[in-house]
C-alpha positions as CSV (number, residue, x, y, z in Angstrom):
1,X,39.1,29.4,16.9
2,X,38.8,26.1,14.7
3,X,36.6,24.7,17.3
4,X,34.4,27.8,17.4
5,X,34.1,27.6,13.7
6,X,32.8,24.0,13.9
7,X,30.2,25.0,16.5
8,X,28.9,27.8,14.3
9,X,28.8,25.7,11.3
10,X,26.7,23.1,13.4
11,X,24.3,25.6,14.4
12,X,23.7,26.9,10.9
13,X,23.2,23.4,9.4
14,X,19.5,23.3,8.4
15,X,17.2,20.3,9.3
16,X,16.3,20.4,5.6
17,X,19.7,19.0,4.6
18,X,19.1,16.0,6.6
19,X,18.1,13.2,4.0
20,X,16.5,11.0,6.6
21,X,14.3,14.0,7.8
22,X,13.1,14.6,4.2
23,X,12.3,10.9,3.7
24,X,10.3,10.8,7.0
25,X,8.6,14.1,6.2
26,X,7.6,13.0,2.6
27,X,6.3,9.6,4.1
28,X,4.3,11.5,6.5
29,X,2.9,13.7,3.8
30,X,1.6,10.9,1.8
31,X,0.3,9.0,4.9
32,X,-1.4,12.0,6.2
33,X,-3.3,12.3,2.7
34,X,-4.2,8.6,2.9
35,X,-5.3,8.7,6.6
36,X,-7.2,11.9,6.3
37,X,-9.1,10.7,3.1
38,X,-9.7,7.3,4.9
39,X,-10.8,8.7,8.2
40,X,-13.4,11.0,6.6
41,X,-14.5,8.8,3.9
42,X,-15.2,5.5,5.6
43,X,-17.7,6.9,8.2
44,X,-19.6,8.8,5.5
45,X,-19.7,5.5,3.4
46,X,-20.9,3.5,6.3
47,X,-23.6,6.3,7.0
48,X,-24.7,6.1,3.4
49,X,-25.0,2.4,3.5
50,X,-26.8,2.2,6.7
51,X,-28.1,5.6,7.9
52,X,-27.1,4.5,11.4
53,X,-25.0,6.4,13.9
54,X,-24.4,3.2,15.9
55,X,-23.0,1.4,12.7
56,X,-20.5,4.4,12.3
57,X,-19.4,4.5,15.9
58,X,-19.2,0.7,15.9
59,X,-16.8,0.9,13.0
60,X,-14.6,3.5,14.8
61,X,-14.8,1.3,17.9
62,X,-13.4,-1.6,15.9
63,X,-10.6,0.6,14.6
64,X,-9.6,1.6,18.3
65,X,-9.6,-2.0,19.6
66,X,-6.0,-2.8,18.5
67,X,-4.7,-0.3,21.0
68,X,-6.3,-2.2,23.9
69,X,-5.4,-5.7,22.4
70,X,-1.8,-5.0,21.4
71,X,-0.9,-1.5,22.4
72,X,0.9,-2.1,25.8
73,X,3.2,-4.8,24.2
74,X,3.8,-3.5,20.8
75,X,6.5,-1.2,22.3
76,X,8.5,-4.2,23.3
77,X,8.2,-5.7,19.8
78,X,9.3,-2.6,18.2
79,X,12.4,-2.3,20.5
80,X,13.2,-5.9,19.5
81,X,12.9,-5.7,15.7
82,X,14.3,-3.6,12.9
83,X,12.0,-0.6,12.9
84,X,12.5,0.2,9.3
85,X,11.3,-3.3,8.3
86,X,8.5,-3.1,10.8
87,X,7.3,0.3,9.3
88,X,7.4,-1.1,5.7
89,X,5.6,-4.4,6.5
90,X,2.8,-2.3,8.3
91,X,2.4,0.0,5.2
92,X,2.4,-2.9,2.9
93,X,-0.3,-4.8,4.7
94,X,-2.4,-1.7,4.9
95,X,-2.2,-1.3,1.2
96,X,-3.5,-4.9,0.6
97,X,-6.3,-4.4,3.2
98,X,-7.5,-1.1,1.4
99,X,-7.6,-3.0,-2.0
100,X,-9.8,-5.7,-0.4
101,X,-12.0,-2.9,1.1
102,X,-12.2,-1.3,-2.4
103,X,-13.3,-4.6,-3.9
104,X,-16.0,-4.9,-1.1
105,X,-17.4,-1.7,-1.9
106,X,-17.4,-2.4,-5.7
107,X,-19.5,-5.5,-5.2
108,X,-21.9,-3.5,-2.9
109,X,-21.3,-5.6,0.2
110,X,-23.7,-4.7,2.8
111,X,-22.6,-7.0,5.5
112,X,-20.9,-4.9,8.1
113,X,-18.8,-7.6,10.0
114,X,-16.1,-7.7,7.1
115,X,-15.8,-3.8,7.3
116,X,-15.2,-3.9,11.0
117,X,-12.6,-6.8,10.7
118,X,-10.7,-4.7,8.0
119,X,-11.0,-1.6,10.2
120,X,-9.4,-3.7,13.2
121,X,-6.6,-5.0,11.1
122,X,-5.9,-1.6,9.4
123,X,-5.5,0.1,12.7
124,X,-3.4,-2.7,14.1
125,X,-0.9,-2.1,11.2
126,X,-1.2,1.7,11.5
127,X,-0.4,1.5,15.3
128,X,2.6,-0.7,14.6
129,X,3.8,1.8,12.1
130,X,3.2,4.9,14.3
131,X,5.4,3.2,17.1
132,X,8.1,2.3,14.6
133,X,8.0,5.8,13.1
134,X,8.5,7.5,16.6
135,X,11.7,5.4,16.9
136,X,12.9,6.3,13.5
137,X,12.4,10.0,14.2
138,X,14.2,9.7,17.5
139,X,17.2,7.9,15.8
140,X,17.6,10.0,12.8
141,X,16.9,13.5,13.9
142,X,19.2,15.3,16.3
143,X,17.8,16.2,19.8
144,X,18.2,19.9,19.3
145,X,16.1,19.6,16.2
146,X,13.2,17.4,17.7
147,X,10.8,20.3,18.6
148,X,11.4,21.9,15.1
149,X,10.9,18.6,13.3
150,X,7.8,17.8,15.2
151,X,6.3,21.3,14.4
152,X,7.0,20.5,10.7
153,X,5.5,17.1,10.9
154,X,2.5,18.7,12.7
155,X,2.3,21.4,10.0
156,X,2.3,18.8,7.2
157,X,-0.4,16.8,9.0
158,X,-2.6,19.9,9.5
159,X,-2.0,21.1,5.8
160,X,-3.2,17.8,4.8
161,X,-6.2,18.2,7.0
162,X,-7.2,21.2,5.0
163,X,-6.8,19.4,1.7
164,X,-7.9,15.9,2.9
165,X,-11.6,16.9,3.3
166,X,-11.5,19.0,0.0
167,X,-10.1,15.8,-1.7
168,X,-12.7,13.7,0.1
169,X,-15.6,15.9,-1.2
170,X,-14.2,15.6,-4.8
171,X,-14.1,11.8,-4.3
172,X,-17.6,11.6,-2.8
173,X,-18.8,13.3,-6.0
174,X,-17.5,10.4,-7.9
175,X,-20.1,7.8,-9.0
176,X,-18.5,5.0,-6.8
177,X,-17.1,5.0,-3.5
178,X,-14.3,2.5,-4.0
179,X,-12.4,4.9,-6.2
180,X,-11.5,6.9,-3.0
181,X,-10.3,3.8,-1.3
182,X,-8.2,3.0,-4.2
183,X,-6.6,6.4,-4.2
184,X,-5.8,5.8,-0.3
185,X,-4.2,2.5,-1.4
186,X,-2.1,4.1,-4.1
187,X,-0.8,6.7,-1.6
188,X,0.1,4.0,0.9
189,X,2.1,2.2,-1.8
190,X,4.0,5.4,-2.8
191,X,4.9,5.9,0.9
192,X,6.3,2.2,0.9
193,X,8.5,3.0,-2.0
194,X,9.8,6.2,-0.5
195,X,10.4,4.9,3.1
196,X,12.3,1.8,1.6
197,X,15.0,4.3,0.7
198,X,15.6,5.4,4.3
199,X,19.1,4.6,5.6
200,X,18.5,5.1,9.3
201,X,20.9,5.0,12.1
202,X,22.0,1.6,13.6
203,X,19.6,0.4,16.3
204,X,20.0,-0.6,19.7
205,X,18.5,-4.1,19.9
206,X,17.8,-6.1,22.9
207,X,19.9,-9.1,23.5
208,X,18.3,-12.5,22.7
209,X,18.9,-13.6,26.1
210,X,16.6,-11.0,27.4
211,X,13.1,-12.2,27.8
212,X,10.2,-10.4,26.4
213,X,8.6,-10.0,29.9
214,X,11.9,-8.5,31.1
215,X,12.0,-6.1,28.4
216,X,8.2,-5.0,29.1
217,X,9.1,-4.7,32.8
218,X,12.2,-2.3,32.0
219,X,10.0,-0.1,30.0
220,X,7.1,-0.1,32.6
221,X,9.6,0.8,35.4
222,X,11.0,3.7,33.3
223,X,7.4,4.9,32.8
224,X,6.6,4.8,36.4
225,X,9.8,6.5,37.6
226,X,9.2,9.4,35.3
227,X,6.5,11.4,37.2
228,X,6.1,14.1,34.6
229,X,5.5,11.6,31.7
230,X,3.0,9.5,33.5
231,X,1.1,12.4,34.9
232,X,1.0,14.0,31.4
233,X,-0.1,10.7,30.0
234,X,-3.1,10.8,32.4
235,X,-4.3,14.2,31.1
236,X,-3.7,13.1,27.5
237,X,-5.9,10.1,28.1
238,X,-8.7,12.2,29.2
239,X,-8.4,14.7,26.4
240,X,-8.2,11.9,23.9
241,X,-11.4,10.4,25.2
242,X,-13.3,13.5,24.3
243,X,-11.6,14.6,21.0
244,X,-12.2,11.2,19.3
245,X,-15.8,11.2,20.3
246,X,-16.2,14.8,19.0
247,X,-14.6,14.1,15.7
248,X,-17.0,11.3,14.8
249,X,-20.0,13.1,16.2
250,X,-19.3,16.3,14.1
251,X,-19.6,14.2,11.0
252,X,-23.1,12.9,12.1
253,X,-24.2,16.2,13.5
254,X,-23.4,17.9,10.0
255,X,-25.3,15.2,8.2
256,X,-28.2,14.6,10.5
257,X,-28.7,18.1,12.2
258,X,-27.5,20.6,9.6
259,X,-28.5,18.5,6.6
260,X,-25.2,18.9,4.7
261,X,-24.4,16.7,1.8
262,X,-21.4,14.5,2.2
263,X,-19.3,16.7,0.0
264,X,-20.5,19.6,2.1
265,X,-19.4,17.9,5.3
266,X,-15.9,17.3,3.8
267,X,-15.5,21.0,2.9
268,X,-16.7,22.3,6.4
269,X,-14.4,19.9,8.2
270,X,-11.4,21.5,6.5
271,X,-11.8,24.3,8.9
272,X,-10.1,21.9,11.3
273,X,-7.0,21.8,9.1
274,X,-7.0,25.6,8.7
275,X,-7.1,26.1,12.4
276,X,-4.4,23.3,12.8
277,X,-2.2,25.0,10.3
278,X,-2.4,28.2,12.2
279,X,-1.6,26.3,15.4
280,X,1.4,24.5,14.0
281,X,2.8,27.8,12.8
282,X,2.4,29.5,16.4
283,X,3.3,26.2,18.3
284,X,7.1,26.6,18.5
285,X,7.0,30.4,19.2
286,X,4.4,29.8,21.9
287,X,6.3,27.2,23.6
288,X,9.3,29.4,23.8
289,X,7.4,32.3,25.3
290,X,4.8,30.4,27.4
291,X,6.6,27.1,28.1
292,X,5.3,23.6,27.1
293,X,3.3,23.2,30.3
294,X,1.3,26.4,29.7
295,X,0.7,25.7,26.0
296,X,-0.5,22.1,26.6
297,X,-2.9,23.4,29.3
298,X,-4.2,26.2,26.9
299,X,-5.0,23.4,24.4
300,X,-7.5,21.8,26.8
301,X,-9.1,25.3,27.6
302,X,-9.4,26.0,23.7
303,X,-10.9,22.6,23.1
304,X,-13.5,23.3,25.7
305,X,-14.4,26.6,24.0
306,X,-14.6,24.9,20.7
307,X,-17.0,22.2,22.0
308,X,-19.3,24.7,23.7
309,X,-19.6,26.5,20.3
310,X,-20.5,23.3,18.8
311,X,-23.2,22.8,21.3
312,X,-24.8,26.1,20.4
313,X,-24.3,25.7,16.6
314,X,-27.4,25.8,14.7
315,X,-25.7,26.5,11.2
316,X,-22.6,25.7,9.5
317,X,-21.0,29.0,10.1
318,X,-20.8,28.5,13.8
319,X,-19.6,24.9,13.3
320,X,-16.7,26.3,11.1
321,X,-15.6,28.6,13.8
322,X,-15.7,25.9,16.4
323,X,-13.7,23.5,14.1
324,X,-11.2,26.2,13.6
325,X,-10.7,26.8,17.2
326,X,-10.5,23.0,17.8
327,X,-8.0,22.5,14.9
328,X,-5.7,25.1,16.5
329,X,-6.0,23.6,20.1
330,X,-5.3,20.1,18.7
331,X,-2.2,21.4,16.9
332,X,-0.9,22.9,20.2
333,X,-1.7,19.6,22.0
334,X,0.0,17.3,19.5
335,X,3.2,19.3,19.3
336,X,3.4,19.3,23.1
337,X,2.4,15.8,23.8
338,X,4.6,13.9,21.3
339,X,7.7,16.4,21.6
340,X,7.5,15.9,25.5
341,X,7.4,12.1,25.1
342,X,10.5,12.2,22.8
343,X,12.4,14.4,25.0
344,X,11.7,12.3,28.0
345,X,12.8,8.9,26.4
346,X,16.1,7.5,25.7
347,X,16.5,5.7,22.1
348,X,16.7,2.2,23.5
349,X,13.4,2.7,25.3
350,X,11.3,4.7,22.8
351,X,9.5,1.7,21.4
352,X,8.3,0.4,24.8
353,X,7.5,3.9,26.1
354,X,5.7,4.7,23.1
355,X,3.7,1.6,23.4
356,X,2.9,2.0,27.1
357,X,2.0,5.7,26.7
358,X,0.2,5.2,23.4
359,X,-2.1,2.5,25.2
360,X,-2.9,4.8,27.9
361,X,-3.4,7.8,25.5
362,X,-6.3,5.9,23.9
363,X,-7.5,3.5,26.5
364,X,-10.7,5.3,27.1
365,X,-11.4,6.0,23.4
366,X,-13.1,2.7,22.2
367,X,-15.6,2.9,25.3
368,X,-16.5,6.4,24.9
369,X,-16.8,6.1,21.2
370,X,-19.1,2.9,21.4
371,X,-21.4,4.7,24.0
372,X,-21.5,7.9,21.9
373,X,-23.3,6.1,19.1
374,X,-26.2,5.2,21.4
375,X,-26.3,8.6,23.0
376,X,-26.6,10.2,19.5
377,X,-29.1,7.6,18.4
378,X,-31.2,8.5,21.5
379,X,-30.7,12.3,22.2
380,X,-28.8,13.6,19.3
381,X,-25.2,15.1,19.2
382,X,-25.7,18.1,21.6
383,X,-25.2,16.1,24.9
384,X,-21.8,14.9,23.5
385,X,-20.6,18.4,22.9
386,X,-21.7,19.6,26.3
387,X,-20.1,16.7,28.2
388,X,-16.9,17.0,26.1
389,X,-16.6,20.7,27.0
390,X,-17.2,20.3,30.6
391,X,-14.6,17.5,30.7
392,X,-11.9,19.7,29.1
393,X,-12.7,22.4,31.4
394,X,-12.3,20.2,34.5
395,X,-9.0,18.9,33.0
396,X,-7.8,22.4,32.6
397,X,-8.7,23.5,36.1
398,X,-6.9,20.4,37.7
399,X,-3.9,20.6,35.3
400,X,-3.4,24.2,36.2
401,X,-2.7,23.1,39.9
402,X,0.0,20.6,39.1
403,X,3.8,21.1,38.5
404,X,3.2,20.3,34.9
405,X,2.0,23.9,34.2
406,X,5.5,25.1,34.9
407,X,7.2,22.9,32.4
408,X,9.3,24.7,30.0
């Protein structure tokens, strides 16, 4: 009877009573605000400075390069160091870089190379933090709550994706651009203070006698042996290659083709967040009824529909509908992809598996983003939307034939 009582009490304990979860959720909230403002603000700032789609996509390419340079090995580093300290250092360095960026905007620097360099190092730190955070979540949140926790993280991120564009729109109405970057830096600093209070579980560190290469090989072997994980990784890589290009293309399409002001673009983009919020609210229920495999496949199909609507958009009403559908699909995809990776990985391997899969997740993104700038410059945004829609449909059809479709 006593044992039964203990089991019942364990089941009724809410995840909201977990202090580490609350700290991680709060830091995610602040970082989502900062990242969303930065991601939307910087391309628009560069466009206002240069009126060049190539300059904007080059900046995004510079931000994606750290994944290729460091990505596959960063997981080994994460598993060998204190994850909390790595996360704090990453956030602190990003705060400093954003302050430098704000100063460059204040003095009206028009030379693009420093912007590219700062973007590169910002995303290097961001990638290090993300891999550390995955490990912190894995160590601090009970396995039975991982799906619920990831859904809540996704909800926070998509909620901010609604508010982020609105905030960015207000910031763009300010007389100077660097105010927005300063606000982003302040949000990072507050996150630094909150995360410093995290008292995470003791970590399993690699023995010093174990070489860096041996650690990497162990992670790589674990990845290769997990057929479901590496197959899912391939599909995620293909979907990410199109999603990232569309994200930047939509901004340029709204500015150049629809003639919206920067503040108007920010408000229209908030449709992504509204759709994402709806998707995050539905994701857990749909996974239980459909299964993870079907839900992930459905995200590719819905993305294809969204991109087709973008292709036929000749006004911002159609674009808003497309962005709403795309946001909902992205939420389904995010919850499935990252929850699946956590469920498939043991705590002592989470850094290496996150680094390896994260590299493959993003390996095609710098190439497709770089090429998209020249395509947009020559033929406009429409071909990008059509290619992205076609690719997502092909991915859906192929994915439907694999055993991943039946994953629960």
